[in-house]
C-alpha angles and dihedrals in degrees: 000000000000091000090051091051093049089049091051091050091048092051090051091050092050091049090053092047094049094043113252120228109275119241112247126208131188125218114180130187131170092270105027138039111198123198110187141177089189124092123289093248094050091046092052091050089053092051093048090049093053091046091055091048091049089049091054096051093046098045101035103033105018091236131133096017131122132067113319124212089219134007119251110264113225118195114199120190116204094214141025091241092059090048097051099080092050105045120098097225139001101259106055118092089192138004145187125228141161115226131172092351094309133111115232130188109188121197122195092205146343105248120123092258091066096057097076086051090051090054089047090056093045089057088055090052092052092047090050094049091044091058096248114156107189133164116255097257093055097036092052093039095057091045090052093050092053092043087074089065106148127177114221110179107294092349134080116206124201132177101046114155114272106228096206094052092045090052092048092050091053096054108026126083113270115243115211110261091233089064093048097050090041094055117111133193091280095050121113086230087068102035112029119079093217093058106020092083090070092057094045095045099041093035090054092047094048093046090048091053093046094044101037112024120098091232099052108022096085090066098041096095090051091049092053090049092052093048089048088056089059099261110150111254097245094050091045091051094047094047095043096050099028096233136095119265089248091064091047086051091053090050089051093053090050090047090055092048092051130082099227104094103158123217126193125229126206121197103222142128112233125217121227093208131236125318108249133185123245119237136183107265121241107249089216090061092042091052091045092053093045090049089055091050094047092049103109137138109288094026099074095117093049092048092048090052091051092049092049091053089053092048089053091047094054115006093184098062113098099199097084090053090053091051091046090051093055091044089055092045092053088051093052093250097133097165091053090047091053092049092049092049090049089054091050091052091048088055090054103262115169095181099149098208092049093048089050095048093041092049092054097041093051096036095108104023096046110012095170093060093039090054091051092050093048093044089053091052092047091052089055095041105025094169095063107113094186091059093046092052096047091046089053090048091053090048091049091051089050092052095250100136094158091055090050090056092048093048093049099032096086096057112115103172132029133185121237090249092055099037099085095053093043094052092042093056093044091049094054094040093053090046089054094052091048099255095131095166095056090041088058091049091054093043090054089049089050090052093048095048103044123085093188113109094213092049091050089053092051093045091052090048090054093048092051090051092049091048094048109032093170095054119104116238145120116302112255109241136198107248103165104118132219115269111270117270126218097268126154134193112287095199091228120176096190123141111227114205116224112208122213110233143148117271111265115227116233117256111275118255116249114229118234115277111278094017124129091212116127124237113269121224116208122232104185121202110204128198115247140196130202128212147107118304104230105164143018104206114203099166095100133067088269126027122253134206115223112206127191108217135174088264096048136273121332131183129216127190126229100212094168126014091202090065095054117098118203121206136165095052127097092217123082094231141023125210116215120207113212115248135031115000135213108259108278125173110224142163114218125199116202148176120237113275121255128230091261091058105073120179098023131101097216153332113275115244103159137014119198116193111215114237119270095016124131119246136208114249 
């Protein structure tokens, strides 16, 4: 008996020394889903704290409310050692991230010191979901100000001085404000421990002065609006307040030396949230969450192995396929990403971000599956105009004009930004079904709402065609592209073959039912550019031609090799090696670029090799 007891004690000691698997619990509410390896009491305290913070932002600021597609997932580690392998750097006690279409707040502990950091990260989540795109100094500064949230009876106070930051500002070397407001997400002032303190400290102080001081706070809303429009921070500050940044910097130094740091009080009663039961967490879900957190550049193979193990464990669960799809997309493997997303949809996934990305990525290559994904998303989120427009675009490309009209027919209001695309699609859809009168109404609305010169030309062309159905002319075509999908370079070294062929005429237009109008055959006239072919760039999702012209280098995209006509060569085909080319004089005809084709002047439709020029074989 004594030997057995000693053996049991030895086993327990070895388990402790090697680090036994932590016990995970799950504590869900309507707004948060907590997975925790901490104690039940500490986990419940975390949940209650988040519920009170959520209550403040909803009641006092009108932020963070409304029905959510998925609750925020909070991961709580019971010890720093557990947290170490999942944190992005070595100076954050907590962080917010969005992975595989899911919001995560990750806490490295449950002591009181971590709660201000938790509020800080929750502010980032609200800003992200609210569409705010702020530079690091302002994003972190606002989050720090709200991290001081403190309930006092029926009031909540924010903006109290942060002792640690005040102390650091008094002893550390001052970094010029121009460097702080000019730092982006890749700057060492944002990412490196030795320098990041300056951005967090000075960014907090500057934001506090602009947001809270009597002198600057009247212009703070205008400043944020300007920065949201894309105005660089220094320019936005100088234009908003009518003074150079150096003068603002002098005011900030004086603000820090003074004793009038202003806080703001809100009279409000906070809610502690619902009382929820604790349950033992599913280790499948825990491993899935930890796989998301561990998925970082350089760890792709490890993440893929973890996901494959989860797929083998439960082949019916869609979440590993969602994660695999995003892993592939980040690696530039778009075809693999689309297949993984398709598998997730087949298994019943309603992940809104995945459905949106999948619908756009597969819009041209697999319109049937893309339509299903977008229709599923629209059923869950019927007010999303962006989804409705992309779904209609997919349907239009798949020759489903009646479905386009049904998809767009319920829209009652449209923003100026969305109006041109809406009316363009409706104009072409009604033309296809033979309702020429309504097509003209929508074409006129398209013309009146667009500010783009090329779109105005196309809208006028469509109106002329609708007014004179017997007149010969090029067929009006829908050229508005699908919204860009999250696609990265695939590093392909393939050699596309361009086949020489005769230009194919566009399909003739059918006259409206009962009309005596003749069918119209299109004879398109494309713009062209001449120069020397210097590179065939295969690094992106679709190859590009780089042309040296008298005005400099230009780039054209080859979106579909089957649409490219080769002339000027005796052979029927020409093979293009990726990379730099021998100097070849060519004339390239092209279609206008679409919104998903940034940095190119057009889509290649014909390449004419000038006589007597060498060619790459």
